[in-house]
C-alpha positions, 0 to 999 in steps of 0.5 A: 281857640286852645287848639289853634293857640298849642297849634301855634306853639307846636309850629314854632317848636317843630317846623318853623325853621325846617318851613323858613328858608320857603317863606323868606321867598314867599314873603317876597311875592307869590306865584300862584298857577291856580284860584281856588273858590272853595265852601266856608265849611271846616270839613273841606280843607284842600290843604289836605285832599288835594296836598297844597303848599303855601303859594300854590293857591290863591283862595277864596271861601264862602258860604256855598263856593258860590259865585255871583252872575255878573249883569250884562255889561260885565259887572257884578251885582254888587260889590263883590269879593268874590269877583274881587280876587277874580280880578286880581287873580287873572290880571295880576297874579295872571293864574291859569286855572280856576277851581270851584269846589263844591262838597257833599252835605253842604250846609249852605245847600242844605239850607236852601233847599228846606228853606230852612233859615233862621229869620235872624240870619238876614244876611244868609238869607239873601247869600243862598237866594242865589243858588235858586239862579241860574240854569237847570242841571240835569240828573245825567249830569252828576254822579248817580246814586247821591242823596238829592242834597247832594246832587243839588250840590253837584249841580250848583258846582256847574252854576257857578262855572256857568257864572264865571263865564258871565263875566267878558275877562273870563270869557276872554281868557278861555277864547284864548286859551289861557285859562281854564275852568275845573269844577270838583266836589269833595265827598268828605264821608269817603275821602273821593275827589269828583271833577265835572268833564266839559268833555263829557258833561259828567261828573268823573271819579278822580281816582288814581288811573284817572289822575295818572291820565289827567297828568299825562294830557293835561288838566282839560278833559 
């Protein structure tokens, strides 16, 4: 907590005045072009590895970067903050992209794989049950050489994209070409980001060559 307080003090001393014009504009409203659904893990900072600024992303973070599947009629199974954010992002902010971002050495994935959840964590145990639902993802779609834990983590990102498609609202936007889904996976130890290619049906490293091509051809690959 001391570091946070010192950070606020440093912000006021060193950056507040320079950022005032930017935040004066942001105070009037936000217009992000992407909804980012990421993990609560403190090591996964999208503002660092994607160099984002205030106002760039509408952000939802939860344990395991999970999206609950919708019922057949399109409603979430329970009250769900993720779907509240998705609806707001699509219907109010009119974002054109949704990014689901998983990561290496994910504690939620580890708990689901090992079944080792403290008995006192009833909410956590219920939450990560979602990781056991959904279709199997073939290893040919995943990055070779990863540990079992990280392969499961990559597969989970694809499942969350499937769960997003279970919503009529999302499906409608996708069909109309008004929305693109992106599956990202962040390798913490190597500071690498992988993107799941819908066209090639596999993860690809977002290295310099990939990113140059992506910028030239558009984000959907």
